[in-house]
TORBA-376264 format. One record per residue (C-alpha): x, y, z; residue in three letters. Coordinates in steps of 0.001 Angstrom, whole numbers, plus 500000, padded with zeros to 6 digits. Layout:
REM residues N
XYZAla
...
REM end
This chain:
REM residues 339
473660593833797546Unk
470496595428796656Unk
469007595875793068Unk
466681597698793921Unk
465660600554791897Unk
464249603369792850Unk
461617605196789102Unk
460716608984789287Unk
457968609296786567Unk
457413605600787365Unk
453210605734785814Unk
454398608013782702Unk
455314607040779759Unk
459291606828779568Unk
459241605439783492Unk
456619602734782717Unk
458487601236779781Unk
461384601538782326Unk
459907599598784439Unk
459320596738781862Unk
462634596387781519Unk
463710596283784655Unk
461762593663785865Unk
462138591750782752Unk
466082592024783273Unk
465986591011787000Unk
465675594637788998Unk
463660594905791641Unk
461309597989791534Unk
460358601087793705Unk
457762603715791909Unk
457253606832792811Unk
454857609308791137Unk
452167611798791648Unk
449899611493788917Unk
450223615138787659Unk
450036613892783911Unk
449657609624784208Unk
448262607541785747Unk
448078604310788072Unk
446823602837785218Unk
450205602402783900Unk
451104600331786573Unk
448625597853785851Unk
449982598002782407Unk
453089596593783491Unk
451477593816784930Unk
449944592699782800Unk
452937592631780013Unk
455392591422783329Unk
452787589277785666Unk
454642592100788228Unk
453525593460790458Unk
454482597603790863Unk
455653598994794378Unk
454569602642794326Unk
454327605967795961Unk
452190608810795391Unk
454652611565796281Unk
455110615029795179Unk
458876615015794868Unk
459133618423795597Unk
458605617168799583Unk
461545616307800946Unk
460107615064804402Unk
457952612952802167Unk
460473611611799888Unk
462263610700803170Unk
460358608256803721Unk
460605605896800619Unk
464168605968800783Unk
463863605084804548Unk
462014602156803510Unk
463630600832800604Unk
467691599993799963Unk
468810601559796807Unk
471176600079794092Unk
470492603045791720Unk
467656605643790951Unk
466059606565787392Unk
464936609781787138Unk
462416611279784673Unk
459482612847787353Unk
459724615818784681Unk
457256619039783908Unk
457631618373780138Unk
456155620042778278Unk
457607623337775858Unk
454600625219774864Unk
453440625247778860Unk
457306626128780090Unk
457107629182778117Unk
453868630580779200Unk
454613629068783172Unk
457659629430783914Unk
458031628972787588Unk
456040625738787798Unk
459030624378785648Unk
461741626053787503Unk
459955624706790539Unk
459297621641790241Unk
462442619994787428Unk
464832621641790013Unk
463748620933793186Unk
462575617920793098Unk
465871616912791488Unk
467802618571794261Unk
465865616201797059Unk
466832613425795025Unk
470361614118794965Unk
469941615462798248Unk
468300612148799798Unk
470670609595797722Unk
474247611454799711Unk
472016611153803179Unk
470750607257802705Unk
474090605984800492Unk
472917605237797099Unk
475770606245794788Unk
474149606312791474Unk
471940607981789259Unk
470550607868785903Unk
469298611632784944Unk
467050612192782217Unk
467660614675780243Unk
466892615961776571Unk
468650616759773354Unk
466369619908773846Unk
469742621178775904Unk
471091621811772201Unk
469075624633771149Unk
469343625928767485Unk
473176624491766933Unk
474508625163763248Unk
476248622372762802Unk
474617618481762458Unk
473890615435763943Unk
475044616839767429Unk
477545614521769691Unk
477493614922773704Unk
480787617887772607Unk
478253620356770604Unk
478251624262772374Unk
475076624419774010Unk
473688627880773131Unk
470911629436775609Unk
468118627358775875Unk
465106627570773544Unk
462569627128776464Unk
462142627195779781Unk
461518623552779817Unk
464680623307777996Unk
466537625409780978Unk
465541623392783787Unk
467852620239781725Unk
470372621983780862Unk
470313622955784703Unk
469542619666785948Unk
472960618396784424Unk
475276621142785431Unk
473975620408789314Unk
474817616966788699Unk
477428617302786956Unk
478522619828790110Unk
477449618045792827Unk
480154614456791510Unk
482836617038790805Unk
482896617041794608Unk
481216614116796018Unk
483500611462794187Unk
481871607990795299Unk
478800609445793883Unk
478126608377790220Unk
475990609940787641Unk
474934609753783378Unk
472537611986782209Unk
470885610202778881Unk
470632613547776450Unk
467694611201774671Unk
465656613086771475Unk
461920612547770790Unk
460332608803772588Unk
457490607754770877Unk
455856603875769829Unk
454477601723772065Unk
455824598292773563Unk
455510596046770729Unk
452495594011772604Unk
450369596822772558Unk
449219596909776324Unk
451491600224776945Unk
452191603339775336Unk
451742607177776141Unk
448193608448777754Unk
449080611576779228Unk
446069613119781262Unk
446286616486779794Unk
445998617321776433Unk
448779615753774654Unk
452048617456773205Unk
453635615011771375Unk
453073614589767665Unk
453289610968767472Unk
450166610948770128Unk
447962613638768187Unk
448319611923765256Unk
447342608790766805Unk
443997610482768019Unk
443558612359764964Unk
443266609049763208Unk
440898607148765848Unk
438448610475766259Unk
439289611366769509Unk
440444615214767991Unk
439351616345764531Unk
442605617745763533Unk
446235617760763756Unk
448076621303763381Unk
451641621136762160Unk
453485624509764676Unk
455346625810761245Unk
456281624976757511Unk
458302627739756497Unk
461335626384758322Unk
465047625985756770Unk
464296622054756064Unk
463607619967752940Unk
459552620615753416Unk
459385623624755659Unk
458805621374759077Unk
460704620882762191Unk
463116618174761900Unk
463385615444765107Unk
465090612363765347Unk
461878610090766674Unk
463259607142769171Unk
461287604562770314Unk
460527604153773417Unk
461150600987774231Unk
464889601426773314Unk
465151604841775373Unk
464035601974778344Unk
466641599355777732Unk
469189602773777294Unk
468144603096780679Unk
468489599390782469Unk
472313598870780146Unk
473260602870781753Unk
471775601854785766Unk
474142598647785391Unk
477035600028783678Unk
477299602443786406Unk
476331599595789461Unk
478574597300788298Unk
481515600243787787Unk
482655599746784247Unk
482203603321784330Unk
485575605267784380Unk
484328608793785242Unk
481666609622787596Unk
479503612198785941Unk
479331611259782043Unk
476653612496779149Unk
475093609999776363Unk
472935611083773449Unk
470533608937773179Unk
469066608727769547Unk
468596607364766175Unk
470534609757763973Unk
468126610075761533Unk
465894613001761103Unk
462607613007760107Unk
460752616004759357Unk
457141616208760572Unk
455818615575757588Unk
457791612821756948Unk
457043611536760064Unk
452603612361758944Unk
453351610072756378Unk
454634607163758253Unk
451844607188759612Unk
449204607147757046Unk
451414604694755188Unk
450702602189757940Unk
448026602688758818Unk
446213603219755489Unk
444387606142756905Unk
444135609896755113Unk
444850611933758373Unk
443331615932758716Unk
445667618478758867Unk
446872621859758492Unk
449567623973758471Unk
449838626508760647Unk
452246629487762710Unk
455145628470764433Unk
455384627183768068Unk
457122629752770310Unk
460240627309771914Unk
460791624827769149Unk
463809623980767020Unk
464433623834763384Unk
466131619965763518Unk
467606618254765702Unk
469021615012765200Unk
471653612862767244Unk
475127611654766897Unk
474764608334769277Unk
478762606752768759Unk
479375607585772350Unk
476082605549773539Unk
476786602703771055Unk
480789602096771959Unk
480279602340776135Unk
477407600752776542Unk
476938598323773560Unk
473571600255772646Unk
471544600091769766Unk
467952601006768747Unk
465929597999767608Unk
462961599980765823Unk
462495602548762648Unk
460058605025762116Unk
457992602642761067Unk
458001600328764471Unk
457080603267765578Unk
453954604085764467Unk
452755601020764098Unk
453292599809767918Unk
451733603250768030Unk
448847603098766524Unk
447977598983767941Unk
448523600870771529Unk
445502603378770460Unk
443260600819768914Unk
443815599011772170Unk
443167602050774272Unk
439823601964772011Unk
438629599052773219Unk
REM end
């Protein structure tokens, strides 16, 4: 039986870290990524850490014929689908770009999985599916209101699509992992977040300002109804997220699941405000950050953090990193990139 996993978006931030974890657990990996916001340099980082070459394709998954070639060339035990556009603000400004890319690519992955008899799928979902909720922390049964951004809506749609497909394809297994805010870098400092486009996430902006790549950090909104007026998020180390994906695909391959579609939150359960995250970085690095409080950003939710009891019980997964470790590894990676 094949132990080869197809990773979509494999040269991206979470994808490349997941390849490292899969290699460490003895899996074979094939990656596909069109490099729209990532670099093939990530594969070199993986090789430095694991000693293994990544078989890769540069293909747009919205092109089903080009994507079919990958499935013809390999026998996959499962697919871990990361590939998607993910900037909340950009999705508000360019909704059609997000609906086309994020939904069409998923439709093609599911269709090709069925065509070639690939029975296991892990879908990269997001805590953004919860929107602005009245009760925290959120668990998998928390009602999902209208999404706050087109990006978040593509994740809601993706989950429903997979669930509907699983209802009529009983031999197909899928898990949607709703993860919270991935941060940090591999503990070696040899792989981390390095988007080609301008970073939209807080931590690479923090480290970018600290190293001098950017002049100033803008905190979007200081008047939210939170303990210090800034948005609250559940920051989770990228290596912890990667580890959860390996546990999830193994769970399906070895038929440990009792339903063919399931959803798990991936979070630490701790809400950290933007200012608290900045303070944690300043403590770890010994540097003062140049930042200002700006206006709110459309599409941002006020606060969200996770109840991850379900995934702890089912996958025996738990977080190995706290906020200090997240900031320490992110800063190590930023400094290594500057060498």
